[in-house]
N, C-alpha and C positions, 0 to 999 in steps of 0.2 A: 406644506408638510415637510418637515426636516427629513433628510435622506436616511438617517438611521431608523426613523419611525416608518418610512416608506418600505425599507428593507424588512423591518419587523412585521409589517402588516400584509405584505404581498402574498396573496393566496392563502391567507390565514384561516378564513372562515368557510367551512363546508355548510351549505344551507340545509337545515333539517326542519323545515317548516311543517312537515307531516307529523312531527313528534311533539309530545308535551313539553312545555305548557301551551304552546300555540295550537298544535294539533289541527292544522288547517285541512280542509278538503283538498284533494289533489289538484283540482283546477285552480284554486286560489294560490296554492303553494307554487305551482308552475308559473302562474302570472307574476307572482312576486319575484321569483328567481329570474325570469326574463327581464322584468323591470330593472332589477339590480345589475344584470349583465350589461344592460345598456346605459347604466348610470356612470357618473364621473368617478365613482369609487369601485368600478368593476374589477380592478386589479387586486383588490383585497378579497374577492370572492373566488372560491374554488368549486368543488363538485356539489351536485345535488344528491342528497342521501335518501335511499329507499330500500326497503327489504326485498330480498331476491324473490319472494313469493308474490310481490306486487308489481313486478316488471311489466306484465301484460297490460296493466292499467295505464301505462304511459303511451300506448299506441296512438290514441287520438290526438295527443299533444305534440308528437314529433314534427308535424309540418310547421309548427310555430318556430322551429329552430333552423329552418332552411336558410335563412339569411344571417344566422348567428354562427353556425358551425355545429358539430355533433354535440348531443346532450351528454355531458360528462357526469358519470355516476360513481359514487362510492356506495356499495351495497352491503347490507347487513345479513349475517348468517351465523352458522355454527350453533353452539349450545348443545344441551343434552344432559341427561342425568348420569351418564357414564361414558367411557371412552368409545365404546361401540356405537352408542347412539350419536355421539358427536361426529364420528366418521361417516355415519349414515346421513346425517344432516349436511355435512360438507359435500358429500357426493350429490345430494339433491340440489344444493345451492349451485354447484358447478354446472349441473345439467340445465338448470333454469337460466343461468348466465349464458352458456354456450348456445342454447336454443334461441335466446333473444338476440345474441350477436348475429347468428346466421339469418335471423328473420329481418334484421334492420341494417346490418353491415355498417356502412360509413355514417349512418344517421345517429348512432350512439357510440359512446366510448365507456367501457366498463373495465377498469384496470386496477381497482382497489376494492378489497372486501374487508369488513370488520367482523371478526368472529369471537363470540363468547366461548371460553373454554369450558369443558365439562366439570372441572374442579381446579383448585389452585395448584394441584400437583399431578397433572396428566403424565402418562408415561412418555418417555423419550420416543419409543416406537410409534406411539399414536401421533405425537406432534410431527415427527419426521414424515410419516405416511400422509398426514393431512397437508403438510407443506409441499410435498412432492406433487400431490394432486393439484393444489392451487398454483404452484409454479408451472406445471405442465399446461395450465390454462391461462398463463401469462397474467397472473394476478399478484399484486403486492398485497400482503395480508398483515393485519394488526390484530393481536390477540388480547382479549380482555379477561382479567381474573374475575372469578365469580363473586368473591367478597374479600376485601383486604383485611388482614389481621390488624388489630389495634397496636399502635406503637407504644410500648410500655417503657418509655425512656426514664431511667433513673439518672437525673441530672447531676447528682452528687458523685456518682461513680462512672458516669458516661457510658452506661451499659443499657442496651435495649433488652428487656427481659421478655419480649414477645416471641412469637414463632416466625417472625419475618425472615430471619437468616436461613432457616431450614425449610421454610414453606414457599417463599417468593423467589429468593435468589437462585435456587437450582433451576426453576422453570425459566427465568430470564436468561440464565446461562445456556439452557438448551436452545432458546429462541435466537440467542446471539450467534449460534453456529449454523443457523438456517438461512438460506438465501431469500431475500425479499421479504423478510419477516420483521415485525415490530410489536410494540406493546400499545394497547389502547387503555387509557385511564379515564374513568368516569369521575367527574368533578362535582356532580350535583344531581338534582332531580326535582320531583314535585313534592317531596316530603323531606322533613328535617334530617331523617336518618340516612338519606341518600348522599349527603355531603361528607366527603372524607375530611379528615383532620388535616391541619397544616403539616403535621409530622408525617402522615401517610403520603401526602403528595411529595414532600421533600425526600422521603425515603425512596419512593418509586423513581423520581427523577434521578436521584443519586445512583440508584441501582442500575438504571438503564444507561446512564452516561458512562459509568465505569465499565459496563459490559459492551458499550458501543452499540446499543440497540435503539433504533429510531422510535419516536413516540408520537401518538395521535391522541387527542383528548376529545371528550364529549360531555355535554350537559353541564349546566351551572355557570358557564363562563359568559354570561350575557353582558358583563360590564368590565371596564378596563381595570379598576382597582378594587381590591377586597373591601367589603363593607358589610354592615349588619342589615339583613333584609327582614323586615317585620313580618312579611307574608309567610316566611318559613320559620321565624323565630330562630334564625341561624345566620352565621356569617357566610356570605357568598364569596367564592374565590374570584379573583380578577384575572383576565387573560394577560394583562401586562405583567402582573406578578408571576403567574405560572410560567408563561413562555420566557419571561425575563430570567427566572430561576433556571430554566432549562438551558438557556444560552449561557448564563453565568457559570453553570456547573461545568461546562466544557473548558472553561479557562483554568480550572484547577488541574494540577498534575494528579495522576492516579495515586490515591492514598497508599502510603507504604506501611502504615500501621494504624491502630485503632484511634490514636489521638488525631491524626490527620483526617481520618474519615469522620470523626466526630466534629471537628472544626468545620469541615465542608457541610455536614448535615445542619449544623447550627446556623451557618450563614444562609444556606438555602431556605431554611425554615423562616428565618427573619425576613428574607425578601418576599416570600410567599405571604407572610402575615402582615406586611407593611400596608397600612391603610391611608397613608399620606401621599397623595399624588405629587406633591411638591418634591418628594424625595427621588422622583424619576425625571430625568432631564434628557430629552432627545435633541441632539444637535445634528448637523450634517455629517460630522465625523464619527460620532459615537453616542451610545447610551451611557449616561452617568447615573449611578445609584448611590445616594447618600445614606449611610448606615445610621447616622445620628447617634453615634456612641460618644464616649468621653473624649475621644481623639478626633472627632469629626472625620471619620474614615469615609473615603469615597472609592468606588470601583468604577472603572471605565471600560466599556466593551466597544471595540471599533466596529464601524458599519460593515466592513468587509467580513468580520467575524460573524456578525448577525446574519448576513446573507448565507454564509456557508452552513451555519448550524440550522437555519430555517429550511434550507434545501435538503439537508442530509439527516438531521436529527430531530428537531422539533417541527413536525410537519404541518399540522392544522388542527382545528377543533370544530366539532359540529355544534351549530347553534340554530334554534328555531326562529331566531330573528337576525337579520343582517343589518337592518337600519338602526336598531337600538345601540349596538356597539359603536357604529359610526357617529351617531348623534352624541353619545357620551364623550367620544374623543373631541368633538367640536366644542362641547361644553367646557372641556378642560383647556381649550385654546390650543390644541395640538394639531388641528387640521385647518 
């Protein structure tokens, strides 16, 4: 494996075997997680994902990790129909987490929580209060929007006529000023409607990179390269495309005007939409992306840049399969 791909893939996948479409029983998901932790590809694997309400179900499996180290968890929480219900759920999540920490101490490690927000526009007071509670419990927290607005880009005028700028950007800006906070983006699901558009992903990556907000992804990123999936009658996003775009976005200077912002958005969209694996070339020194335009434009991202962005900006994604992405990389001849 080339060094740039190794940097790209390190700790990239959080194992979500409990969730659809795999939806494994807990014992099978734990067995698979342990199997992969002991495999040659273990450095690509990160945390085990479980809901805070299900933590007690892990008790009987903790002895299996005695020779491996603490069971590292990213837990799910948050949600609610309004700000008050959201804060109530956050408090409940924190109590569950701290109770489980006290019960098992060094046997488990819970340092990340993924929270669904009550709306796309929660109050600043609510977000700060929730973040304070989470930070006091030593949790890094990633916040998921309830539903992304459609990007209504008029390509002739370069104007987005959707609610994105006044609905999404203000909340991201609030999160950018909160310690240990990031954005979680859902990239798919078990139904066609769960898959965001290329433009929605590009807009969220652009918004977060400009605001310097780290990102975590979930669902739909089972394969390296974007492709049409007959089972969903929809295009599935690729993790190489998505994380590649996130890393690529950090190479742009912050846009000074709408034209620069539009150019950044278009290039990110093009990279996310690229269905040709041959346009992505991993070497020891860099990732090279070929645009395939009239000028044969290429963009090169150095391995050291990939490492920095993966550590601080484009964190990981949840997948119900670990082996499937690895097998796909092998089929492409990249491992």
